[in-house]
C-alpha positions, 0 to 999 in steps of 0.5 A: 500500500501507499503506507509501506515504508522502505527500510534503508540501511547504508553500508560503508564496506562494499568494495569499490569497482576496479578497472579491468572489465568491459564495464564503465565505472561511474561516480554517481551524482544522482540516482532514482528509485522506482517501484521495482526497487522496493518490490523486488525486496519482497520476493523470497530469495531474489529479494535477499540483497543484504550485500548489494546496492539497489537501483537501476537509474543513475546519472554521474561522471565516468571515472574509468572507460574501457577502450572502444566503449564510446565513453571517456573518463570525465564524460557525464552520462546517464542510464542504467546501472549494470543489472538489478540484483548484481553487486552494484545497483545505482544507489551507491557512490561508485557503480559499474554499468554496461556502456550499451545502457548509457548515454551522454548527459545533455548539458542542459539537463541536471544530474537529478533530472537525468537520473529520473529518465531511464526506467520511466522513459524506456517504459513509456517509449516501449509501451507506446512505440513497441506495444501500442504501435502508435504512429503519427496521426494516432489518437492516444489517451495517457491515464496518469498524465502527471505521474513519472511515466505518464509525463514522459508518455505525454511528451513521447506521444507528441514527439511521435506525432499523436493527438494526446488526451491525458487524465490527471488531477485538476491541480495538475492540469497546467503541468500536463498542458505544458507537456503538450497534451492537447486535451486534459481531463481531471479525474476529480471533476464532476464527470469522474475518472473518464470524460463522458463526452468522447465522440465516436470519431475521437476514440483512441488508437492506444490507451496507455494506463499508468494508474491501474494497479493491485492497490485498491486506492488506485482506480481500475481504469480498464473497464471504464476506458477500454470501451473508448478504444477504436475498432477497425469499423471506426471512421476517421476521415477529414477534408483534403485541400480540395474539400473532399472527404478522405480516409486518413486511418489507412487499412485500420486496426483495433486500438490497443490497451497498454498498462504498466500494471494490473489488478489481476496476477493472471495478466502478469502470468500470461505476459511472462508466458508470452514473452519467454515462450515466444509463441504462446500468447494467452493475453486478453485481446488487444491488451499489453501489460 
């Protein structure tokens, strides 16, 4: 629940990484924690990490770079630490990292800002581009548009050329509008969690749900949002330069519901089976957790 407390104990006797491998050694300037960082500690055996640092996301300065890795000592970088559960997570003074999972930090971005991006940003990008199959001109709904992943989802969907509707609290509407959302709905408005005035032509090619979770305090959006997914039968036309109505939807496809969590453990089980079997997809129709 939201009242859970992560018990953090700092260890001062961990060995500092030393040069000699294909990994980059980074002095950490900022690290970010994500739900996975404390949830993994609740898993028997896997969660036993007494002598290991936790964390995925980091931003810092390269202190050692193996030849040909694309980085040099002194470079400011951000990205993922070596691997969750390995000896060095991102919440440490020095960490090892695979150079494939690092990028040079833009000078216009602080270390704190950069450390917030890797996991949430990749989640949003993969959800929309890879699982949601969004493309320029698509209509996208981001549920939780002012959350960590949702804020990046709004911006990525706009970069991909989509029309974006976002849901957040009333107080966060200016923030989400500033991120580029075309339409923002307040879940605490009289209309309730979902806008009730969505026309047939405004249904969604992709719904990106960052809110629904096993926690009962979170709204279960799927039952109320899924009816607004576009189907192949849904029209999408507009007037061309000569005034003729043309179909801009192409051959058409059903909309896709992409969620980063679920009320049901079965959704996770089916997703794992689909991922690792490579062919046995038992997931619900047009649903990607």
